[in-house]
C-alpha positions in Angstrom: 16.8 14.2 -23.2 20.5 13.4 -22.9 22.2 10.0 -23.4 24.2 8.8 -20.4 27.0 6.2 -20.0 26.7 3.3 -17.6 28.4 5.3 -14.8 25.9 8.2 -15.3 28.2 10.6 -17.1 26.9 12.3 -20.2 27.5 10.4 -23.4 26.2 13.0 -25.9 24.6 16.4 -26.1 21.1 17.4 -25.1 18.4 17.0 -27.7 14.7 17.2 -27.9 12.8 14.2 -26.8 11.5 12.4 -30.0 7.8 11.7 -30.6 6.0 8.5 -29.5 7.0 6.6 -32.6 10.7 7.4 -32.2 10.6 6.5 -28.5 8.9 3.2 -29.4 11.7 2.5 -31.9 14.4 3.2 -29.2 12.6 0.8 -26.9 12.6 -2.0 -29.5 16.1 -1.5 -30.6 18.0 -0.6 -27.4 15.7 -1.2 -24.4 17.2 1.8 -22.6 16.8 2.7 -19.0 15.2 6.1 -18.8 16.3 8.4 -16.0 13.4 10.5 -14.6 13.4 13.0 -11.8 10.2 11.7 -10.2 7.3 9.4 -11.1 5.2 12.4 -12.2 7.7 13.1 -14.9 6.2 10.1 -16.7 2.7 11.5 -16.7 3.3 14.0 -19.5 4.9 11.2 -21.6 1.9 8.9 -21.0 -0.4 11.8 -22.0 1.6 12.0 -25.3 1.2 8.2 -25.9 4.8 7.4 -24.8 5.3 4.2 -22.7 8.7 3.4 -21.2 10.1 0.0 -20.6 12.6 0.6 -17.8 13.5 3.5 -15.6 15.6 4.9 -12.8 13.5 7.3 -10.8 15.9 9.7 -9.1 13.7 10.9 -6.2 12.5 7.3 -5.3 16.1 6.1 -5.3 17.3 9.0 -3.2 14.8 8.1 -0.5 16.3 4.6 -0.4 19.8 6.0 -0.3 19.1 8.6 2.4 17.4 5.9 4.5 20.4 3.5 4.0 22.6 6.3 5.4 20.5 6.3 8.6 18.2 9.3 7.8 14.9 7.7 6.7 12.3 10.4 6.3 14.8 13.2 5.5 14.1 15.3 2.4 14.9 13.3 -0.8 13.6 15.4 -3.6 15.8 16.6 -6.4 16.6 19.9 -4.8 17.4 18.2 -1.5 19.7 15.8 -3.2 21.6 18.6 -4.9 21.9 20.5 -1.7 23.3 17.4 0.0 25.9 17.0 -2.8 26.9 20.6 -2.3 27.3 20.3 1.4 24.2 22.4 2.2 21.3 21.5 4.5 18.4 20.4 2.4 15.1 22.3 2.6 11.9 20.3 3.2 10.5 18.7 0.1 7.6 20.5 -1.5 4.2 19.1 -0.6 2.2 18.0 -3.7 -1.5 18.9 -3.9 -4.2 16.4 -2.9 -6.5 17.1 -5.9 -7.2 14.7 -8.7 -4.1 14.1 -10.9 -3.8 16.6 -13.6 -6.3 19.1 -12.3 -3.7 21.7 -11.2 -0.6 20.0 -12.6 2.3 22.3 -13.2 5.7 21.6 -14.8 9.0 22.2 -13.1 9.9 25.9 -12.5 13.1 25.5 -14.5 15.0 23.0 -16.7 15.9 20.1 -14.4 17.8 18.0 -16.9 21.3 19.0 -15.7 20.2 18.4 -12.1 18.9 15.0 -12.9 22.1 14.0 -14.6 24.2 15.2 -11.6 22.1 13.4 -8.9 21.8 10.2 -11.0 25.6 10.1 -11.5 26.1 10.5 -7.7 23.7 7.6 -7.1 25.5 5.4 -9.6 28.7 6.1 -7.9 27.6 4.6 -4.6 28.7 1.1 -4.0 25.7 -1.3 -3.6 25.2 -5.0 -3.6 23.0 -6.9 -6.0 20.1 -7.0 -3.6 20.0 -3.2 -3.2 20.3 -2.8 -7.0 17.3 -5.0 -7.3 15.4 -2.8 -4.8 16.4 0.3 -6.8 15.1 -1.3 -10.0 11.9 -2.5 -8.4 11.1 0.8 -6.7 11.7 2.6 -10.0 9.5 0.1 -11.9 6.9 0.7 -9.2 7.0 4.4 -10.1 6.2 3.6 -13.7 3.4 1.2 -12.7 1.8 3.8 -10.4 1.7 6.4 -13.1 0.3 3.9 -15.6 -2.5 2.9 -13.1 -3.2 6.6 -12.5 -3.5 7.2 -16.2 -5.6 4.1 -16.9 -8.0 4.6 -14.0 -10.1 2.0 -12.2 -13.4 1.2 -14.1 -16.2 2.8 -12.2 -20.0 3.0 -12.7 -21.3 6.4 -11.3 -24.9 5.3 -11.7 -24.3 2.2 -9.6 -22.3 4.2 -7.0 -25.3 6.7 -6.8 -27.8 3.9 -6.4 -25.7 2.2 -3.6 -25.4 5.5 -1.8 -29.2 6.1 -2.1 -30.0 2.7 -0.8 -27.7 3.2 2.3 -28.2 6.9 3.0 -31.5 7.9 1.3 -31.9 10.4 -1.6 -29.1 12.9 -2.0 -30.0 16.1 -0.2 -30.9 18.8 -2.7 -29.7 21.7 -0.6 -26.9 20.2 1.4 -27.3 19.0 4.9 -27.1 15.4 6.1 -28.7 12.6 4.1 -32.0 11.3 5.4 -30.6 8.1 7.0 -28.0 10.1 9.0 -30.6 12.6 10.1 -32.8 9.7 11.3 -30.0 8.0 13.2 -29.1 11.4 14.8 -32.7 11.6 16.1 -32.4 8.0 17.5 -29.2 9.0 19.4 -31.0 12.1 20.8 -33.9 9.9 21.9 -31.6 7.3 23.5 -29.8 9.9 25.6 -32.9 12.0 26.3 -31.3 15.2 25.0 -29.6 16.4 21.8 -26.1 14.9 21.4 -23.9 15.5 18.3 -22.9 12.0 17.1 -19.9 13.6 15.3 -18.5 15.0 18.5 -16.6 12.4 20.6 -16.5 14.7 23.5 -20.3 15.1 23.6 -20.8 11.4 23.2 -18.4 10.6 26.1 -20.2 13.2 28.3 -23.6 11.7 27.4 -22.5 8.2 28.4 -20.9 9.7 31.5 -24.2 11.2 32.5 -25.7 7.7 32.1 -23.1 6.3 34.5 -20.9 4.7 31.8 -17.3 5.8 31.6 -15.6 5.2 28.3 -12.0 6.0 27.2 -13.0 6.7 23.6 -15.8 6.4 21.1 -14.1 3.7 19.0 -16.4 1.1 17.7 -14.8 -1.8 19.6 -15.2 0.1 22.9 -18.8 1.1 22.2 -19.8 -2.6 21.4 -18.9 -3.5 25.0 -21.6 -1.1 26.3 -25.3 -2.0 27.0 -27.1 1.2 26.1 -29.8 2.0 23.5 -27.6 4.7 22.0 -24.9 2.2 20.9 -26.7 0.7 17.9 -27.6 4.0 16.2 -24.2 5.4 17.1 -22.3 2.5 15.5 -24.5 2.7 12.3 -24.1 6.4 12.2 -20.3 6.2 12.4 -20.1 3.8 9.6 -22.5 5.6 7.3 -21.1 9.1 8.1 -17.6 7.8 7.2 -18.9 6.5 3.9 -20.7 9.8 3.2 -17.7 11.8 4.0 -15.0 9.7 2.3 -16.8 8.2 -0.7 -20.1 10.1 -0.9 -21.6 12.1 -3.8 -18.9 14.8 -3.4 -16.2 12.2 -3.8 -18.0 10.8 -6.9 -18.2 14.2 -8.5 -14.5 15.0 -7.8 -12.7 11.7 -8.5 -14.6 9.8 -11.1 -14.3 11.1 -14.6 -16.5 10.2 -17.6 -14.9 9.2 -20.9 -16.0 9.8 -24.5 -17.1 6.1 -24.9 -19.6 6.4 -22.1 -17.5 4.6 -19.5 -15.9 6.3 -16.4 -12.8 5.9 -14.4 -11.6 6.6 -10.9 -8.1 8.1 -11.2 -6.3 8.0 -7.8 -2.7 9.1 -7.4 -0.5 6.4 -5.9 2.6 7.3 -3.8 5.3 4.7 -4.2 7.0 4.0 -0.9 4.6 6.3 0.9 5.0 4.3 4.1 8.3 3.6 5.9 7.9 -0.1 5.2 7.8 0.5 1.5 4.1 0.0 1.2 2.3 2.4 -1.1 -0.1 5.2 -0.1 -2.4 7.4 -2.1 -2.6 11.1 -2.4 -6.3 11.9 -2.1 -9.2 9.8 -3.3 -8.8 7.0 -0.7 -8.0 4.3 -3.3 -6.5 2.0 -0.7 -9.8 1.9 1.3 -12.7 1.4 -1.1 -15.6 0.5 1.2 -17.1 -2.9 0.9 -20.5 -1.3 0.4 -19.3 0.4 -2.8 -17.3 -2.4 -4.4 -20.2 -3.1 -6.7 -19.5 0.3 -8.5 -16.1 -1.1 -9.7 -17.3 -2.9 -12.8 -15.5 -4.0 -16.0 -16.4 -2.3 -19.3 -18.8 -4.2 -21.6 -17.0 -7.1 -23.1 -14.2 -6.8 -20.6 -13.4 -8.5 -17.2 -11.6 -7.8 -14.0 -8.9 -10.2 -12.9 -8.5 -10.0 -9.1 -5.7 -11.8 -7.2 -4.2 -11.5 -3.8 -1.2 -13.3 -2.2 -2.3 -15.7 0.5 -0.8 -15.1 3.9 2.1 -13.3 2.4 4.0 -12.1 5.5 4.3 -15.5 7.3 5.6 -17.0 4.0 8.1 -14.1 3.7 9.2 -14.9 7.3 9.8 -18.5 6.4 11.9 -17.6 3.3 13.9 -14.9 5.3 14.7 -17.2 8.2 15.1 -20.4 6.3 12.6 -22.0 8.7 10.8 -23.9 6.0 8.7 -25.9 8.5 6.7 -22.6 8.9 5.5 -22.7 5.2 4.9 -26.2 3.9 3.5 -26.8 0.5 0.0 -25.8 1.5 -2.5 -23.1 0.3 -3.6 -22.4 3.8 -0.5 -21.9 6.0 -2.4 -21.3 9.2 -4.4 -24.5 8.8 -1.2 -26.5 8.0 0.5 -25.1 11.1 -2.6 -25.8 13.2 -2.7 -29.4 12.1 1.0 -29.9 13.1 1.3 -27.9 16.2 -2.1 -26.9 17.6 -4.4 -29.9 17.2 -6.1 -28.4 14.2 -7.0 -25.2 15.9 -6.5 -22.7 13.0 -7.4 -19.5 15.0 -4.8 -20.4 17.6 -2.1 -21.0 14.9 -3.0 -17.7 13.3 -2.8 -15.9 16.7 0.6 -17.5 17.4 2.1 -16.3 14.1 0.7 -12.8 14.4 2.1 -12.6 17.9 5.5 -13.7 16.6 5.5 -11.0 13.9 4.0 -8.1 15.9 5.7 -8.8 19.2 2.6 -9.7 21.4 3.8 -11.2 24.6 1.1 -10.9 27.2 -1.4 -13.5 28.2 -2.2 -16.4 25.8 0.0 -14.9 23.1 3.0 -15.2 25.3 2.2 -18.9 26.0 1.9 -19.5 22.2 5.3 -17.9 21.6 7.0 -20.3 23.9 5.6 -23.2 21.8 6.7 -21.5 18.6 10.2 -21.0 19.8 10.5 -24.7 20.4 8.9 -25.7 17.1 10.1 -22.9 14.8 13.4 -21.7 16.3 14.9 -20.1 13.2 11.8 -18.1 12.4 11.5 -16.9 15.9 15.2 -16.1 16.2 15.0 -13.9 13.0 12.3 -11.6 14.4 13.7 -11.7 17.9 17.0 -10.5 16.6 15.3 -7.7 14.7 13.4 -6.7 17.9 16.6 -6.7 19.9 18.3 -4.5 17.4 15.4 -2.0 17.6 15.4 -1.9 21.3 19.1 -1.2 21.3 18.6 1.7 18.9 20.2 0.0 15.9 18.9 0.0 12.3 17.3 -3.0 10.7 16.9 -3.7 7.0 14.6 -5.6 4.7 15.9 -8.5 2.6 16.8 -6.1 -0.3 18.1 -3.3 1.9 15.3 -0.9 2.7 16.3 0.7 6.0 14.0 1.5 9.0 13.9 5.0 10.5 16.6 5.7 13.1 15.9 5.8 16.8 14.7 9.1 18.2 15.8 10.9 21.4 14.0 9.2 24.3 13.8 5.8 22.6 16.4 4.5 25.0 13.7 4.6 27.8 12.5 1.0 28.5 8.9 1.4 27.4 9.9 3.4 24.2 12.7 0.8 23.5 10.2 -2.0 23.7 7.8 -0.2 21.3 10.6 0.4 18.8 11.6 -3.3 19.1 8.0 -4.3 18.2 8.3 -2.0 15.2 11.6 -3.4 13.9 10.4 -6.9 14.6 7.6 -6.4 12.1 9.6 -4.1 9.8 12.0 -6.7 8.5 9.0 -8.9 7.5 6.6 -6.3 6.3 9.2 -4.3 4.3 10.3 -7.5 2.6 6.7 -8.4 1.8 6.5 -5.0 0.1 9.6 -5.8 -1.9 8.0 -9.1 -3.1 5.0 -7.1 -4.2 7.1 -4.6 -6.1 8.9 -7.3 -8.0 5.6 -8.9 -8.7 4.3 -5.7 -10.3 7.5 -5.3 -12.3 7.3 -8.9 -13.6 3.5 -8.6 -14.3 4.0 -5.4 -16.2 6.6 -7.0 -18.4 4.4 -10.1 -18.9 1.4 -7.9 -20.0 3.5 -5.7 -22.3 2.0 -5.6 -25.8 -1.5 -6.8 -24.7 -4.6 -4.7 -24.0 -4.7 -5.9 -20.4 -4.1 -3.0 -17.9 -3.1 -2.9 -14.3 -5.8 -0.8 -12.7 -5.4 -1.3 -8.9 -2.8 -2.4 -6.4 -3.2 -2.7 -2.6 -0.3 -4.2 -0.7 -0.7 -7.7 -1.9 -3.8 -7.5 -4.1 -3.7 -6.7 -7.8 -6.6 -5.9 -10.2 -6.3 -6.2 -14.0 -8.8 -5.0 -16.6 -8.8 -6.8 -19.9 -11.0 -8.1 -22.7 -13.0 -11.1 -21.6 -11.3 -13.5 -24.1 -7.9 -12.6 -22.7 -8.8 -12.9 -19.0 -7.4 -16.5 -18.7 -4.1 -15.4 -20.2 -4.0 -12.4 -17.8 -4.7 -14.6 -14.8 -1.9 -17.0 -15.9 0.5 -14.0 -16.2 -0.4 -13.1 -12.6 0.4 -16.6 -11.4 3.7 -16.7 -13.2 4.7 -13.2 -11.9 4.1 -14.4 -8.3 6.3 -17.4 -8.9 9.1 -15.4 -10.5 8.9 -12.7 -7.7 9.6 -15.4 -5.1 12.6 -16.7 -7.0 14.0 -13.2 -7.7 14.0 -12.4 -4.0 14.8 -15.7 -2.3 16.4 -17.9 -5.0 15.7 -21.6 -4.9 13.4 -21.7 -1.8 10.7 -24.3 -1.1 8.5 -21.5 0.2 5.5 -21.0 -2.1 3.8 -17.7 -2.8 0.4 -18.7 -4.1 -1.7 -16.0 -5.8 -5.2 -17.2 -6.7 -6.7 -15.1 -9.5 -10.5 -14.7 -10.0 -12.1 -13.5 -13.2 -15.2 -11.3 -12.4 -17.4 -8.7 -13.9 -17.6 -6.7 -10.7 -15.1 -6.1 -7.8 -18.0 -7.0 -5.5 -17.9 -10.6 -6.9 -14.3 -11.2 -5.8 -13.9 -12.5 -2.2 -13.0 -9.7 0.1 -9.4 -9.6 1.3 -8.9 -8.7 5.0 -7.0 -5.4 4.8 -5.3 -5.6 8.2 -5.0 -8.1 10.9 -4.7 -6.3 14.2 -1.9 -6.8 16.7 -3.0 -9.6 19.1 -1.8 -7.6 22.1 -3.9 -4.5 21.3 -7.5 -3.6 21.0 -9.2 -4.2 17.7 -8.5 -1.5 15.1 -5.0 -0.6 16.0 -2.6 -0.2 13.1 0.3 -2.4 12.2 3.7 -0.8 12.8 4.6 1.3 9.8 1.3 0.8 8.0 -0.5 3.4 6.0 -2.7 5.9 7.9 
């Protein structure tokens, strides 16, 4: 370690990092901001029992700085930052492995301390407004939260997972091969087509339907459901169960869920802070952001403990209301869509929802276009905000979130009319979605601070949903901390705004007992299943 002055210049000689007790004393007495090369640097400290209060994570900040300069997606690792400072072309960042965290972990090839000091000082020397400084602090706090969640792990019951798989797929095959239910569904597909057809091969399935006189563009579920053919039902079930077996089957369970000495077990995913251009998180292996509904019952609190699950209600429309100052969009109501429907759409909630989604995702055809005309009359400030962002994207300009996260630059060819409209749809949503991601980051930072010193742990985070694990008697206090953190996050970002960001917390024993949160609402102009612009793959 090496002490630094406020401007990032060294304020003393290098010395060995003290033990956990000494670090805890430093935290109590000075509340320092620790400068780390990358989130993974915190992993070794956590393993040694050292927890940090505040941090500046150089590589996360470098990604923000590079994007602000108009080069989002360019290399932003420590080596790339040094090369940039030296006037050299940065090499691509190294690709981390996708195995379970710690399985093949290796330290840096050389002492990086001097490099960290150099890059951090350069970052400190960049002028930045208060909003961007908040983004830097929140992104770095997210790096600490991500590593702490990886270390804590999500409580998981392997026996329940195995029982759920057996119920859905049949007994685990002893010598490999497909589970019994997949084998049976394959046989049903063969019988329906009158010949062997590999259900895992889209090309074979399309040819089989073609022979039956049915032309399809793809084998996506939404397209198959339009077809009247006896192969459709087994194919749809096969696709769902095969995906479950491949992504979260027995092999996944053996690889990603680790037993502990006390007889419990944990799923230890690795979170990637800012892994998506909008600032949303991703994961590296393990599929933590897409735990299937069928397996949610395996996520269970330890004996005597509870899970506290909370999600932000209709976060993105509320963010748009706060960004634009169009407070008529977000009245003091728990259900924003229902409130808008009562005022503008004769109580028709689905229509109100479609109208708002169309506004944020740029749908303009058919009924969506008609609804946008009405919204422009009723919510002119909100519509002008996203319309301006779309226009900037179409013209090849950069747009930024509320705190200053910058979208990727236009690419060669984006000036063509169709490509320009596509980019405009992306930038229209980027300003809202990226700001929603910032709200979630600040929420995590505030919640982490509010839980400090308690046994409650953050164990899962998905866009706008948070899961805590805590002793049963402390669950009400943890739920209250979540509610307070959501309120503070809104004020931190938007100041004294009438827009509310409600976050209802539920105390449950199993994740399956919490109401399921819709993971993605598709673009109204597209077929079901398409991704939001800038969302995680």
